[in-house]
N, C-alpha and C positions, 0 to 999 in steps of 0.2 A: 459436569454439564448434562445431567441425566435427561433433561427435557429435550435435548437435541440429539439423543441417540436415535439412530435410524433415519437421520436426515443428512443433508449434503451441505458442503461449503465449496466455494470457488476462491482460489488465491491467484490473482494475476501477478505476472512477473515472478512466478513460483519456482522457476527452475533452479535458482541459486540465491545466495546472499540472504537478505531479510525475508524474501518470499518463501524460500525453502525452509528456513527456520520456523516461520509461521505455520507452514503446512505440517511440519513435524509436530508442532504443539497441538494443532487442531485434531490430527489423527489420534493422538494420545487421549484427547477428550472424548472420543467416541464418534466423531463425525466422519463421514465419507468425504474425501477431499479431492477436488479436481485441481491439479497443478496446471495452470494455464500460462502459456508463454510462447514466444516466437522461437525460442532456443530449443529445438526438438530433441537433440541428443541429450543435453543436460536435463531437460524437463522429464524425459522418459527415465533417465537414471535416477532422478530424485523420486519420482513416483514409484518406481520399482523398489527403491530402498525403503519405502514406507509400507509396503505390503499390499494385501488385497483390498484394503479400504482406501486406496488412492489410485488415481489414474492420471495420465497426461493427456491434455488436449491442446492443440495449437490454437493460439488466440492472438490476433492483431486487434488490440483494444479499440482501434479506430474503425473497425469493421462491424457494422450492426449485424450482418448475417452470421458472422463467426461468433459474436456474443450470443445470439439466440441458440446456436447449435451447442455451445458449451453449457449453457444453462439447461437446455433440454437433456443433454447427456448426463449432467450432474444429477438431475432428478430421476432420470430413468434408471441410473445405476445405484444411487445411494439414498433416494427418497427426497421428500420436499426440501426445497432450499431453506437453509437456516442462517447461513453466514456468507457474506460477500466481503472479501478483502481486496480493495483497490490499491495494489502495491506497485504495479508496473510504472516505470518512469525512466526518463532519459534526461541528460543535462547537456547543454551546449555552452561552451565558454565564449561568450560574446557579450559585449556591453551595448548600451543604447545606440552608439554610433557604428559599432563594428558588426553586430549580429545581422545576418541577412534576414529580410522579411520572410523568406521561405522557411528558414530554420526556426525563426521565432514562432511562426504558425505551427510548424511541426512539433515543437516542444509543447505548445498549448494543446495540440490535437491529442498527443499521447497522454500527457500528464493530467489534463483537465477534461477535455471532451471525452477521452476514453473512459475516465471514471464516471462522468455523467451518463454515458451510454450504458455502462454496467448498472448503475443505480436506476436509470430509466426503465430498463428491462427486468431487473430483479425485483423492483418494488411491488408490482402486482402479485408476484409469486409469494413474497413475504407477507403481504396483506392477506392473501388467501390462506396462508398457514396460520395467521393470527399472531405471529411474533417473528423475531429475527433480529440480526445485528449486521450493520454495515460499518466497516472500519476503513477509513481512507488514510493511507500513509502519506502524510504531507512532509514537513521538514521544518527545521528552525528557520529556513528561508520563507516559510509561511507565517512567521512571527516577526521577522525583522528584515531589513534590506541587506543585500550583499552586492558589491560591485563585480562586474565581469560575468554575471550569469543572469542577465535581465529576464530572459524568457522563463528560466527555471523559477526565479523568484515570483514572477507574475502568475505562473501556473500553480505554485504552492499556496500563495495567498488566495487564489481563486478556489482551490480545493478546500481550503479552510472555510470560506464563505459558503460554498456549495454544501458542505457538511451541515452547517447551521440551518440553511434553508430546508434541507431534506429532513433534518430532525424535527423541525416544526411541522412539516407536512405529514410525516409518517408516524409521529408519536401516538396519535389516536388509534392507530392500528396495532400498537404494541411493538413497533419496530424502532429500535434505537440506532442512532447514527453518530459516530464519534470520529475524531481525527487524532492521529498520532504524529508527533513532531520530533523525529530523531535529529540529533546533532551528528558529529562525525562517527561513523560506524564502519568497521572493517568489512568492506564488500568490494566486488569488482569495480564498482563505480568510483571508489576512493583509493584504488590501488596505487595511483600516482601521487597521492598526498603524503606529506611528511609530517613529523612531529610538531612543526610550527603551527599546524592547524589547531592543535589543542593547547597551545601554550598559555592562553588566557583563561582556561577553564578551572573552576575549583577542583574538579576531578580531572587532572591533566593526562588523559589517555583517550584512545578511541574506544567506543563501545563495541559490543559484539552483537551479531544478528540475533543470537539467542536471548539477549537482554531485551531487544525490541519485541521479539516473539512472546516473551513472558508478559510484557505489558499488554500486548494484544490478547493473550489468553485471559488476563485479568478483566479486560473490558468485556470480552465475550461471556465469560463465566461468572464474574463477581460484581461488576459495576452496573448492577441492574437498575439503579436510579440515576444513571448518567446518560444523557443524550445531548447532542450539540456541543459536547465537551471536548476540550483540547488536552491531550495527555503528552507531556513533554519529557523526552528522554535524551538529555544532551550533556550530561556531566556538569550541569550548572552553567553552561556557556551563556545562555540568555539571561542569567541572573546578574551578570556584570557587563563588562565591555564586550563589544562585538568581536567575533573571531577575525583573525587576519584574513586578507584577501585570499580566496581559494587558489590553491596551486593548480596550474593548468594540467589537464590530463586528457586522455582520449575519451570520447563519449562512450558510454556503456550503460546497458540496462542493469538494474539491480539483480 
């Protein structure tokens, strides 16, 4: 990624799981990376493990002021913004009848509005730089429906659509926008899930965060004629029958 040397990247939900793996991949590509998360202790530990070209910043993705500060810090420390990874997300296990309105709105605020805020504030910086990449981490729940996680499904479909709208708007400025759709991945969010979740997949296992990070690295570095595109990394789950109903577990960020 030589054209992005001396420039910055922001990874939300970067403290652990998929976000931390993406941060590791981007640092290896020569970017200065801001690990942005609400999880301060884990976020600092991740950033420290990445060396001098990474730092932690607290970020509530629903807070416009914090977003502005994180983007300012990224550019002040590592150079003009080149890459934004919207990875922060939560899940609530509630169906249409059982999920509370407050929780439904909260899931949408974090997973969809939070990503929109990041794009809204990052886009002028990327336009000014003349290029850049935004990758939105959606889900197979943004490609098909699942019972019992209504807010999560709605947010991930919304993020898929937002990706396409942004790709159309920003393409003329050299900015690419893509979505990634992981299936079952070993992360804190899926810690309570068992092997039944992958039983119908052609590749009957959980994926690893590093596999998602490799896909993101490809999008940023190699997929230079792709924008508005969906990159699916799900062990073939969406190629056939839908996965079994998700096993209930505690809410958790990636």
